[in-house]
C-alpha positions in Angstrom: -38.7 31.1 115.4 -37.9 30.7 111.4 -34.8 33.2 110.9 -35.1 35.0 107.3 -32.7 34.6 104.5 -30.6 37.3 103.5 -29.0 37.2 100.0 -26.0 39.6 99.3 -25.1 40.3 95.1 -26.9 37.9 92.7 -26.5 35.0 94.8 -30.2 33.9 94.9 -30.3 34.7 91.1 -27.5 31.9 90.8 -29.4 29.2 93.0 -32.7 29.8 91.4 -30.7 28.6 88.3 -28.9 25.8 90.0 -30.0 22.1 88.5 -32.9 20.7 90.0 -31.6 18.1 92.0 -29.1 20.9 93.6 -31.1 23.6 93.6 -33.5 20.9 96.0 -30.4 20.0 98.1 -29.4 23.8 98.8 -33.4 24.7 99.7 -34.0 21.9 102.1 -30.4 22.7 103.4 -31.3 26.6 103.9 -34.7 25.7 105.4 -33.2 23.4 108.2 -31.2 26.5 109.1 -34.1 28.9 109.0 -35.3 26.5 112.2 -32.0 26.3 113.6 -31.4 22.7 112.7 -28.1 21.2 111.7 -28.3 21.7 107.9 -25.9 18.8 106.5 -28.1 16.1 105.0 -25.3 14.4 103.5 -26.3 11.0 106.0 -29.5 10.9 104.4 -30.2 7.6 102.5 -32.4 9.7 99.9 -29.5 12.1 99.0 -27.0 8.6 98.0 -28.2 8.6 94.5 -28.4 12.6 94.0 -25.1 13.4 94.9 -23.0 14.4 98.1 -23.4 17.2 100.8 -20.9 18.7 103.2 -21.5 21.7 105.1 -18.1 23.1 107.0 -16.8 26.0 108.6 -14.4 28.3 106.5 -10.8 28.8 107.8 -9.4 32.1 108.2 -9.5 35.4 110.0 -11.1 37.0 107.0 -13.7 34.3 106.6 -14.8 33.6 110.6 -18.2 33.1 111.0 -19.1 31.4 107.4 -19.9 28.1 106.2 -19.3 26.5 103.1 -22.1 23.9 101.7 -20.3 22.1 99.1 -22.9 20.1 96.5 -21.2 17.6 94.2 -23.2 16.3 91.5 -22.7 16.0 87.8 -20.4 19.2 88.8 -19.5 20.8 92.1 -21.2 23.6 93.9 -20.2 26.3 96.9 -23.1 28.0 99.1 -21.5 29.8 101.3 -23.2 31.4 104.3 -23.6 32.8 107.6 -25.8 31.6 110.5 -24.7 32.9 113.8 -27.7 35.2 114.1 -30.6 34.7 115.7 -32.7 36.6 113.5 -31.4 35.7 110.3 -29.0 33.8 107.8 -26.9 35.5 105.0 -25.8 33.6 102.1 -23.1 35.7 101.1 -21.8 33.8 97.6 -22.6 30.9 95.6 -20.8 29.3 92.4 -19.5 26.7 90.3 -16.9 25.1 90.9 -14.4 25.4 88.0 -10.6 25.5 89.4 -8.9 22.4 91.8 -7.9 23.8 95.1 -9.2 26.8 96.1 -10.7 29.4 94.1 -9.3 32.6 95.1 -11.6 35.1 93.2 -14.6 33.6 94.9 -13.0 33.4 98.4 -12.0 37.4 97.8 -16.1 37.8 97.0 -16.6 35.9 100.4 -14.2 38.0 102.4 -15.5 41.7 101.3 -19.2 40.8 101.5 -18.7 39.2 105.1 -16.5 42.7 105.6 -19.6 44.6 104.6 -22.3 42.5 106.4 -20.3 42.6 109.9 -20.1 46.9 109.2 -23.9 46.6 108.8 -24.4 44.7 111.6 -22.4 46.9 113.7 -24.1 50.1 112.4 -27.6 49.0 113.1 -28.4 48.8 109.5 -29.2 44.9 109.7 
């Protein structure tokens, strides 16, 4: 079963405008997640010259269930998603990392969207 991908906010527009190599990595990972496969292809030799990619769960009570896909190309990009549901994957947020350390504004956006997503699920809206 292939799961639907739901994008929150302007996330899909941001992803669609990423550099081609980065966009290909994001799409490949989302397609793997749709088929319930591991999303990280960073170990594959094809990616070695195009950039690096990691996928890890985010830490924090308000971030439970969310994962961060990190793509390092010429710049560093983040795609935050939730894939714990059988029917769908939700891409909460995506951004180009501009600061050293944790991007607090971006994490607050993820927390807000995750809270809204959980409320919508609980209410049966999704």
